[in-house]
VOGU-3710 file (C-alpha; in Angstrom, 3 decimals, decimal comma):
1> msnsirvail> -45,660/2,094/-12,361  -45,453/4,666/-10,577  -42,383/7,254/-10,318  -40,621/5,832/-7,479  -37,817/4,515/-10,124  -34,656/4,102/-8,375  -31,157/5,329/-9,762  -27,946/5,285/-9,157  -25,131/7,576/-10,674  -21,330/6,611/-11,422
11> tvsdtaslda> -19,332/8,822/-12,409  -16,035/7,261/-14,692  -12,819/9,861/-13,997  -9,192/9,413/-13,104  -9,524/12,839/-11,801  -12,693/12,898/-9,657  -11,934/9,559/-8,078  -8,926/11,142/-6,644  -10,621/14,287/-5,604  -14,719/13,844/-5,341
21> nadksgptik> -15,234/17,985/-5,681  -13,884/17,463/-9,597  -17,482/15,606/-10,282  -19,625/17,866/-11,975  -21,767/15,916/-13,918  -22,571/13,642/-11,232  -24,584/16,173/-9,412  -26,123/17,457/-12,182  -27,360/13,860/-13,540  -28,658/14,169/-9,386
31> eivskagfic> -30,155/17,093/-9,309  -32,674/16,011/-12,083  -33,467/12,513/-11,314  -34,717/14,320/-7,953  -36,587/17,071/-9,878  -38,060/14,139/-11,846  -39,471/12,417/-8,874  -37,156/9,982/-9,256  -35,120/8,591/-6,401  -31,518/8,515/-6,407
41> tettivpdsi> -30,301/5,099/-3,992  -26,748/5,820/-4,598  -23,905/7,628/-6,102  -20,307/6,337/-6,620  -16,942/7,217/-8,174  -14,449/5,124/-10,193  -11,419/5,547/-12,334  -11,523/5,053/-15,891  -10,951/0,910/-15,123  -12,863/-1,530/-16,852
51> priqnqvkrw> -12,991/-4,153/-13,509  -14,062/-1,220/-11,141  -16,615/-0,013/-13,835  -17,612/-3,508/-13,981  -17,751/-4,676/-10,937  -19,365/-1,548/-9,206  -22,408/-2,126/-12,013  -22,717/-5,721/-11,339  -22,657/-5,107/-7,873  -25,688/-2,839/-8,320
61> cdqgdidwii> -27,394/-5,225/-10,539  -27,278/-8,487/-8,434  -28,580/-5,921/-5,549  -32,161/-6,196/-7,369  -33,159/-2,918/-5,698  -32,214/-0,785/-8,532  -34,212/0,491/-11,524  -31,513/3,072/-13,928  -27,814/2,491/-13,578  -26,454/6,025/-15,383
71> ttggtgfgvr> -22,916/6,250/-15,801  -21,255/9,457/-16,771  -17,519/9,739/-18,633  -15,393/7,324/-20,413  -17,512/7,302/-23,791  -15,564/9,113/-25,676  -12,554/8,079/-28,303  -9,230/9,131/-25,962  -7,396/6,141/-24,790  -8,865/6,317/-20,859
81> dltpeaispl> -12,422/6,143/-22,097  -13,065/2,539/-21,106  -16,666/2,941/-20,211  -18,571/1,450/-23,473  -16,076/-1,398/-23,463  -16,304/-2,194/-19,314  -20,665/-1,955/-19,703  -21,346/-3,983/-23,288  -19,966/-7,118/-22,075  -22,778/-6,817/-19,032
91> lerhasglvh> -25,734/-6,074/-21,026  -28,101/-8,814/-21,750  -30,326/-6,379/-24,158  -28,694/-4,216/-26,363  -30,837/-0,910/-26,467  -30,303/0,649/-30,024  -32,922/2,728/-30,423  -31,848/4,438/-26,662  -28,186/5,052/-28,958  -29,702/6,346/-31,574
101> llmatslqht> -31,772/9,111/-29,581  -28,761/9,951/-27,761  -26,362/10,453/-30,921  -29,397/12,393/-32,567  -30,002/14,756/-29,688  -26,410/15,444/-29,317  -25,852/15,927/-33,277  -28,510/18,391/-32,502  -25,901/20,836/-30,970  -22,340/20,153/-32,174
111> pmaalsrpva> -20,929/17,569/-34,877  -17,977/16,547/-32,672  -20,911/14,361/-30,394  -20,015/11,881/-33,455  -17,121/10,763/-31,572  -18,903/9,922/-28,496  -19,634/5,886/-27,752  -22,834/5,620/-25,927  -24,229/1,882/-24,747  -27,456/1,288/-23,234
121> gtakntlivt> -29,542/-1,869/-22,335  -30,332/-4,044/-19,897  -29,093/-6,439/-17,458  -30,817/-7,937/-15,144  -34,144/-6,135/-15,586  -32,032/-2,534/-14,419  -31,909/0,042/-17,313  -28,416/0,771/-17,656  -27,565/4,534/-20,304  -23,733/5,798/-20,636
131> lpgsvravke> -23,474/9,248/-20,526  -20,730/11,316/-21,729  -18,570/13,492/-18,875  -19,722/16,547/-19,745  -22,442/18,840/-17,773  -23,619/20,224/-20,930  -23,971/16,891/-23,088  -25,427/15,410/-19,803  -28,246/18,148/-19,328  -28,981/17,197/-22,873
141> nmdtlvvngv> -29,078/13,855/-22,935  -31,141/13,360/-19,525  -33,364/15,619/-20,894  -34,048/13,666/-23,663  -34,717/10,714/-21,525  -36,594/12,551/-18,561  -38,509/14,816/-19,942  -40,359/12,626/-23,043  -40,742/9,866/-20,582  -38,613/7,640/-22,486
151> vkhaleliqg> -37,104/5,989/-19,870  -39,999/5,782/-17,621  -41,832/3,940/-20,659  -38,667/1,639/-20,967  -38,951/0,759/-17,236  -42,284/0,081/-17,244  -41,861/-2,276/-19,991  -38,795/-4,185/-18,494  -40,787/-4,820/-15,383  -43,175/-6,375/-17,202
161> gtgqnvhknm> -46,071/-3,411/-17,595  -48,261/-2,382/-20,277  -47,067/1,529/-21,454  -50,189/2,196/-22,404  -50,302/6,062/-21,159  -46,651/6,700/-22,692  -46,660/4,413/-25,558  -46,604/7,235/-28,234  -43,338/8,183/-26,872  -41,054/5,155/-27,182
171> ssvavyttpv> -41,637/4,415/-30,952  -37,982/4,550/-31,333  -37,243/2,241/-28,600  -38,641/-1,164/-29,978  -35,944/-2,982/-28,302  -37,776/-3,623/-25,047  -40,868/-5,359/-26,645  -40,920/-8,401/-29,369  -41,216/-7,958/-33,029  -44,553/-7,612/-34,381
181> ssaqlhhhhd> -46,128/-7,466/-37,993  -47,113/-4,827/-40,110  -50,482/-4,945/-39,015  -49,889/-5,093/-35,361  -47,872/-1,944/-36,489  -51,292/-0,090/-37,099  -52,908/-1,683/-33,768  -55,413/0,948/-31,439  -54,233/1,227/-27,804  -57,908/0,565/-26,528
191> hhheapqprt> -57,122/-2,998/-25,473  -54,511/-4,594/-23,203  -50,703/-5,802/-24,376  -49,075/-8,853/-23,187  -46,459/-8,668/-20,903  -43,430/-7,904/-23,288  -40,539/-9,739/-23,803  -36,587/-9,744/-24,074  -36,301/-10,024/-28,438  -33,119/-12,184/-27,806
201> vlshdpqaav> -33,924/-14,566/-30,463  -31,976/-12,485/-33,504  -31,985/-16,038/-35,868  -33,899/-16,112/-39,302  -37,009/-18,736/-39,305  -35,040/-22,259/-40,571  -38,766/-22,912/-41,707  -39,387/-20,116/-42,906  -39,025/-19,609/-47,331  -35,207/-19,087/-47,943
211> strhrvspyp> -36,108/-15,820/-49,718  -36,508/-14,229/-46,021  -33,573/-15,183/-44,374  -30,906/-12,120/-43,539  -28,907/-10,869/-45,840  -26,921/-9,022/-43,484  -26,103/-10,725/-39,866  -28,294/-9,445/-37,112  -25,466/-10,527/-35,043  -23,474/-7,269/-33,855
221> lisleqalnl> -19,372/-7,530/-34,260  -17,892/-7,501/-31,465  -13,549/-7,724/-30,167  -11,394/-10,112/-29,394  -11,752/-9,209/-25,997  -15,300/-8,615/-25,410  -15,886/-11,817/-26,621  -13,223/-13,505/-24,004  -14,581/-11,381/-21,491  -18,175/-13,001/-22,089
231> isqevrplpa> -17,055/-16,575/-22,113  -15,235/-15,927/-19,219  -18,594/-14,356/-17,673  -20,800/-17,170/-18,903  -18,968/-20,353/-18,178  -19,275/-22,237/-14,693  -16,511/-24,362/-12,766  -18,079/-27,824/-12,772  -19,161/-29,000/-9,150  -16,098/-30,866/-7,714
241> qrcrvspglk> -15,982/-34,962/-7,014  -14,416/-36,840/-4,608  -11,659/-38,954/-6,464  -8,718/-41,834/-4,997  -5,343/-41,058/-5,701  -4,294/-42,277/-8,791  -2,127/-41,639/-11,750  -5,591/-40,951/-13,316  -5,722/-37,401/-11,553  -3,079/-35,553/-13,884
251> ghilaenvya> -4,646/-32,472/-15,374  -7,630/-32,330/-13,156  -7,239/-29,078/-10,566  -7,583/-29,400/-7,091  -10,918/-28,443/-5,676  -9,972/-28,022/-1,576  -6,773/-27,028/0,286  -5,117/-29,876/0,936  -3,596/-30,140/4,698  -0,920/-33,082/6,167
261> pqdvpirett> -3,017/-35,478/7,948  -0,033/-36,246/10,022  4,152/-35,391/10,514  5,960/-36,594/7,617  7,856/-38,886/8,614  6,111/-39,737/11,581  9,227/-40,730/12,954  13,117/-41,086/12,478  14,329/-42,196/9,561  17,521/-42,396/7,467
271> nvdgyalrss> 18,025/-40,674/4,309  20,953/-42,749/3,622  21,897/-46,894/2,938  23,400/-47,677/5,993  23,287/-49,215/9,410  21,790/-48,290/12,065  23,555/-48,542/15,738  24,043/-46,359/18,807  26,407/-42,765/18,361  28,002/-44,406/21,261
281> dppgvykvct> 29,421/-47,513/19,673  33,125/-46,790/18,761  34,600/-48,498/15,402  35,115/-51,814/15,220  33,253/-55,570/13,878  29,750/-55,853/14,741  27,299/-58,529/13,852  24,094/-57,580/11,360  21,162/-57,796/11,770  17,947/-57,388/8,708
291> pashrlsdtv> 14,057/-56,116/9,090  14,244/-59,570/7,925  15,378/-60,748/11,392  14,821/-57,762/13,935  11,058/-56,161/14,962  11,585/-52,062/14,756  9,733/-52,550/18,159  12,589/-54,647/19,400  15,684/-52,754/21,326  18,728/-53,427/19,402
301> psgviyrint> 20,796/-55,676/21,595  24,725/-54,415/22,203  27,340/-55,653/19,391  25,030/-55,825/16,746  24,166/-52,866/14,232  20,374/-52,927/11,817  20,836/-52,596/7,745  18,910/-49,911/6,442  18,056/-48,343/3,172  16,805/-45,052/2,601
311> gaplpngtda> 13,446/-43,427/3,937  13,183/-46,481/5,937  12,313/-45,546/10,227  15,356/-46,206/13,028  14,489/-49,642/15,086  14,591/-49,051/19,002  18,269/-48,374/20,874  19,864/-46,720/17,941  20,163/-43,015/17,163  21,867/-42,790/14,082
321> vimvedtslv> 23,239/-44,006/10,828  26,588/-45,331/9,303  26,545/-44,888/5,469  27,710/-48,448/3,715  30,904/-46,364/1,991  32,161/-46,295/5,922  31,519/-50,070/6,655  33,547/-53,253/5,084  32,276/-56,488/4,891  34,108/-58,940/7,616
331> stdvfgeeae> 32,275/-62,710/7,141  28,937/-64,117/5,423  26,843/-67,007/6,548  25,860/-69,854/4,789  23,424/-68,436/2,374  26,163/-65,603/1,526  23,968/-62,851/3,912  26,388/-60,482/5,547  27,009/-61,721/9,112  29,707/-59,341/10,607
341> vetlaqvapg> 30,375/-55,880/9,176  33,263/-53,463/10,213  31,940/-49,824/11,013  35,036/-47,386/10,177  34,451/-44,270/11,691  32,615/-43,076/14,650  29,205/-41,358/14,190  27,237/-38,616/16,016  24,021/-38,764/17,027  21,409/-37,929/14,425
351> enlrspgsda> 23,819/-37,912/12,118  22,011/-39,430/8,635  18,433/-39,111/9,989  15,516/-37,458/9,646  13,562/-35,796/12,205  9,755/-36,464/12,622  7,981/-33,821/11,446  11,040/-32,482/9,285  9,395/-32,646/5,809  5,491/-31,598/6,326
361> rkgdlvlekg> 3,965/-31,007/9,996  0,679/-32,463/11,026  -1,687/-29,210/9,034  0,688/-27,815/7,186  -0,565/-26,851/3,536  1,107/-28,512/0,980  -1,463/-27,897/-1,761  -3,979/-24,963/-2,746  -7,178/-25,359/-4,280  -7,170/-24,286/-7,462
371> qrllasggei> -3,170/-26,031/-7,965  -3,017/-27,718/-10,829  -2,333/-32,221/-11,189  0,290/-31,779/-13,815  1,687/-34,791/-15,767  4,896/-34,369/-14,456  3,626/-36,212/-11,199  4,847/-33,738/-8,148  1,435/-32,838/-7,029  0,027/-36,284/-7,500
381> gtlafvgrke> 3,260/-38,042/-5,647  3,257/-35,485/-2,700  -0,582/-36,730/-2,621  0,803/-40,091/-1,683  3,690/-38,711/0,368  1,368/-36,782/3,195  -0,783/-40,409/2,910  -3,856/-38,629/1,173  -5,692/-41,772/-0,232  -8,727/-39,257/-1,853
391> vdvyqkpvia> -8,564/-35,888/-2,512  -11,728/-33,278/-4,141  -10,849/-32,041/-7,538  -13,134/-30,074/-10,221  -14,517/-32,683/-12,905  -13,364/-32,439/-16,461  -15,406/-31,480/-18,813  -16,669/-33,927/-21,278  -16,813/-32,670/-25,190  -19,704/-33,478/-27,317
401> llstgdeitd> -18,200/-33,255/-31,406  -20,300/-32,633/-34,351  -19,684/-31,205/-38,029  -22,822/-29,685/-39,958  -23,134/-29,324/-43,920  -24,219/-31,929/-46,688  -21,396/-31,182/-48,265  -18,747/-32,953/-46,024  -17,771/-36,533/-45,993  -16,560/-38,744/-43,435
411> ilssestsss> -13,628/-40,069/-44,779  -13,098/-42,870/-42,060  -16,392/-44,731/-42,987  -16,230/-43,717/-46,949  -14,478/-44,765/-49,451  -11,727/-42,797/-50,493  -11,467/-42,084/-54,518  -9,653/-40,191/-56,751  -12,688/-39,337/-59,176  -13,782/-35,806/-59,097
421> dswkgvwdtn> -17,317/-37,285/-60,388  -17,611/-39,802/-58,035  -16,565/-37,444/-55,080  -19,259/-36,565/-52,856  -18,092/-33,293/-51,112  -15,066/-32,600/-48,814  -13,679/-34,528/-46,453  -14,486/-34,079/-42,830  -10,850/-32,177/-41,790  -12,485/-30,517/-38,276
431> rpslqaaleg> -13,879/-33,556/-36,440  -10,362/-35,738/-36,246  -8,595/-32,387/-35,790  -10,444/-31,256/-33,073  -10,701/-34,686/-31,359  -6,915/-35,276/-31,906  -6,575/-31,554/-30,152  -9,220/-32,548/-27,473  -7,737/-35,839/-26,818  -4,162/-34,689/-26,577
441> lgysvidlgi> -5,200/-32,224/-23,666  -6,703/-34,893/-21,677  -10,079/-34,647/-22,768  -13,220/-36,745/-23,210  -14,400/-36,578/-26,454  -18,216/-38,060/-27,408  -18,162/-37,684/-31,275  -21,434/-37,294/-32,752  -20,726/-37,324/-36,256  -21,853/-35,276/-39,244
451> vtddlndhvs> -24,659/-34,387/-39,104  -27,142/-33,008/-42,325  -28,812/-29,465/-43,197  -31,430/-31,135/-41,725  -33,580/-28,939/-39,186  -34,438/-31,630/-36,726  -31,096/-34,134/-37,428  -29,500/-30,425/-36,029  -31,794/-30,818/-32,842  -31,288/-34,618/-32,610
461> airkgldsad> -27,616/-33,946/-31,909  -27,726/-31,065/-30,169  -30,053/-32,777/-27,385  -28,041/-35,737/-27,378  -24,594/-33,816/-26,998  -26,363/-31,841/-23,836  -27,722/-35,458/-22,230  -24,007/-36,785/-22,773  -21,573/-33,863/-22,371  -20,615/-31,129/-20,768
471> illttggtsm> -19,995/-28,585/-23,328  -20,776/-28,868/-27,146  -18,549/-28,181/-30,101  -19,445/-27,793/-33,557  -18,346/-26,564/-36,716  -19,421/-25,381/-39,879  -23,250/-23,388/-40,041  -22,501/-20,514/-38,379  -22,533/-17,814/-41,357  -25,352/-16,506/-43,787
481> gasdllkpvi> -26,258/-19,879/-46,105  -29,962/-20,425/-46,067  -28,855/-23,908/-44,804  -27,054/-22,677/-41,806  -29,485/-23,799/-38,644  -26,704/-23,640/-35,667  -28,288/-20,484/-34,335  -31,687/-20,746/-35,175  -31,857/-23,841/-33,793  -30,091/-23,173/-30,245
491> erhfegtvhf> -32,318/-19,504/-29,934  -36,128/-21,599/-31,149  -35,693/-25,250/-30,526  -33,591/-25,069/-27,072  -34,444/-21,535/-25,444  -29,982/-20,582/-25,880  -28,481/-17,242/-25,739  -26,091/-16,234/-28,916  -23,600/-14,517/-26,500  -22,060/-13,925/-29,872
501> gritikpgkp> -22,109/-14,426/-33,267  -18,930/-12,609/-34,720  -16,165/-11,423/-34,102  -14,140/-8,671/-35,707  -11,180/-11,495/-36,170  -9,077/-13,361/-38,719  -9,834/-16,186/-39,640  -12,710/-16,825/-37,187  -15,277/-13,729/-37,748  -18,617/-15,892/-37,835
511> ttfatiptad> -17,184/-17,574/-34,548  -20,642/-18,219/-32,143  -20,412/-18,892/-28,220  -24,209/-19,819/-26,377  -25,738/-21,403/-23,149  -28,154/-23,386/-23,270  -30,253/-23,557/-19,778  -30,766/-27,719/-18,478  -33,169/-29,469/-15,807  -31,034/-28,932/-13,634
521> grkkpifalp> -30,568/-24,986/-13,505  -27,380/-25,096/-15,208  -26,359/-23,409/-18,617  -24,297/-25,978/-20,646  -21,807/-23,880/-23,420  -21,853/-24,371/-26,939  -19,304/-23,366/-29,276  -20,345/-22,916/-33,256  -17,056/-22,600/-34,656  -16,314/-21,820/-39,051
531> gnpasalvtf> -16,393/-24,697/-40,897  -13,086/-23,975/-42,574  -10,485/-26,100/-41,020  -7,875/-23,231/-40,248  -10,594/-21,226/-38,351  -11,807/-24,272/-36,459  -8,413/-25,024/-35,343  -7,328/-21,114/-34,395  -10,435/-20,327/-32,945  -10,635/-23,424/-31,054
541> nvfvvpalrk> -7,118/-22,433/-29,323  -8,555/-18,812/-28,513  -11,800/-19,387/-27,152  -12,703/-22,861/-26,417  -9,539/-24,082/-24,794  -10,258/-20,730/-21,919  -13,596/-22,571/-21,479  -12,903/-25,898/-21,272  -10,250/-24,677/-18,829  -12,781/-22,627/-16,530
551> lggwpsdlcq> -14,780/-26,025/-16,474  -12,527/-27,827/-15,056  -12,158/-25,405/-12,365  -8,523/-23,832/-13,510  -7,896/-20,384/-11,572  -8,847/-17,285/-13,918  -5,626/-16,320/-14,844  -4,183/-19,722/-16,076  -7,710/-19,984/-18,491  -6,145/-18,452/-21,554
561> lprvkvklqd> -3,130/-20,032/-23,617  0,046/-18,594/-22,668  0,774/-15,571/-24,650  4,961/-14,466/-24,831  6,445/-11,822/-27,132  8,308/-12,973/-30,038  10,556/-11,563/-32,925  9,360/-11,589/-36,476  10,753/-13,421/-38,760  8,911/-11,994/-41,999
571> smkldtrtef> 7,114/-9,375/-42,354  3,219/-9,606/-41,812  0,148/-7,308/-43,331  -2,266/-5,832/-41,088  -5,866/-6,642/-41,712  -9,123/-4,169/-40,222  -9,276/-7,189/-37,799  -7,302/-8,542/-34,965  -5,676/-12,031/-36,814  -3,978/-14,817/-35,688
581> hrvvvrssnd> -0,897/-15,440/-38,039  0,167/-18,802/-38,116  4,017/-19,340/-36,998  6,658/-21,797/-35,860  7,695/-20,255/-32,141  11,382/-21,385/-31,424  13,763/-20,347/-29,028  17,469/-18,483/-30,062  20,083/-16,644/-27,673  18,120/-13,379/-29,733
591> gllatstggq> 14,768/-14,710/-27,240  11,421/-16,078/-28,766  11,681/-16,308/-33,083  8,275/-16,787/-35,011  8,462/-17,768/-38,675  5,352/-17,902/-40,255  3,937/-21,631/-41,622  3,422/-19,544/-45,345  -0,395/-18,890/-47,081  -2,916/-18,210/-44,259
601> rssrvaslsg> -6,030/-18,944/-45,852  -8,831/-20,200/-43,277  -9,535/-23,140/-45,444  -5,671/-24,035/-45,514  -4,866/-26,577/-42,743  -1,799/-27,502/-44,005  -0,704/-23,685/-42,220  -1,734/-25,339/-38,834  1,321/-28,118/-39,527  4,064/-28,050/-37,333
611> anglvilpqr> 2,635/-24,655/-35,576  3,121/-24,036/-32,141  2,190/-20,223/-32,084  -0,459/-17,926/-33,221  0,891/-14,172/-33,620  -1,620/-11,837/-32,603  -1,605/-9,673/-35,304  -3,134/-5,638/-33,718  -5,855/-4,374/-36,415  -5,053/-2,193/-39,057
621> kdgsqtvldk> -6,107/1,677/-37,724  -7,005/4,492/-40,932  -3,900/6,511/-41,537  -1,548/3,810/-39,579  0,895/0,965/-40,531  -0,398/-1,638/-43,586  2,757/-4,144/-42,172  4,389/-4,795/-39,424  8,153/-5,684/-40,510  10,804/-7,786/-39,836
631> gslvdaiiig> 11,896/-7,902/-36,572  8,683/-6,414/-35,205  8,320/-7,505/-31,179  4,243/-8,876/-30,907  2,480/-10,770/-29,372  1,646/-14,715/-29,701  -0,249/-17,568/-28,280  1,737/-20,673/-27,676  -0,737/-23,670/-28,804  2,308/-26,264/-28,909
641> ell> 5,555/-26,853/-27,203  8,164/-24,482/-28,057  11,356/-25,454/-29,972
//
């Protein structure tokens, strides 16, 4: 690898974004990389904003012509220090060794460095390193990275090189190489390496002895917000399809703008029930003709009026409609039909009429791309109203659903028993409850049943799910048990990527989100939810529903279930994790009131019986309050109809 490393520098600072002269660290970094023989291709300043930081970094990564992105600022403990939260979700491979190196360097100079929160890793073969905002800290960290050849070696490995010349300087950055055996650790450097591969497989080898399994999860704990961001980034809408306009379109999302193909109405129509006549006809007795006896294209004769119903077009020769209420019956024919009617008033030209195009002009935008076709019928009615027979909508995802574990039993296919001696295990609560929730939301479900704790059974079930559905939803098998096989199967048998395997939430800490590549170049999402029933339903609403909506083409701002402010009717203890407390939300004159459903144990699915909301309890911090008192206003996710 040549010295022509291409560098982009991003300064993160509210102050410097308003006055570039306030940026001292960015120019310092540029000077250091230039002296090292690297090429600084771009420098940019953004405020302390997660979207602004992410947009700039993603743009640079997507360009494909930048080797190293250095950010400066926003890595501390301040309220506006958001750089780690912005960068972490973008990283495909986290470089924990680099982070330790940066921290060790800074701690040699000041114990306050312990408050720094650097992150480092790669995205699309671009190395990303976050540095503090102070000039002194920047110089210390850059010296460590550049002078010792750490970055040069890292970039060489990222780009597929062997790194022979500087391998000894990079022993602390093993995250960039494949795992090695103890024998390999003592190899000599007089032979060529194979090109290093990203270390994406973190799960244990399920075919190895049980004693070799992880005792501590290798998957980092991430926050609720990071998890939701990763889902949003990785899930892509399904393709659009052409469908006939029918009630079956309810729940779909429009994939095109819909324009009126002609004026609506096309010609003058009546907006009342009555009789079409000439506005010059005075009050009096007239013969009656009807659509059955008179064609619209024929002129209505003098002395005759035309019976008409609301919405119908006017026949030739008429220019107004008199309401039924302004007439009286004079005579009938032998069949009882109206023969003569007296008009009791004179009507003005155009009275009780709708003009052509008064509801929609040809070419008017009547429905927008991304609009939901609701079950209330208004949107589907609009399509029919303007004469659209077919329309493009996003496909709704089909879900493959399975439960895992030797210890669970299908209540629908087993003989129930009250004997503890003959009972084989716990009833599978998750599949019935999740299938009910999915079908209640209008989705089609493929039930793959219960999968035993067998490697081949797991592989077979997941393969069937990939072949038959757009997304896989499993429960159980995500924790630290010897028979928890989902993560190993995803990573080792399907070359999938586990984007997160643990979240700082309660319940649902081991919730797992992964994607598996398919032959058509797409990536199918898979959610492995915890086996405890309450955990499964809670995490389904928090994480799976947004993914389903994203797959179905929902606008990004509508993918998550709605959040509202509620007033607590019970005091609630805070946990060190973000907690979702199951509640019943009722509307009152005092606003929305939230009442706890009782015990919140993760296995107690009854805590969700009747619940229509999840109160989001914030994480308990050291030295802060431990309880939210009755009457507190908090956010809640609405998961059912308000009472």
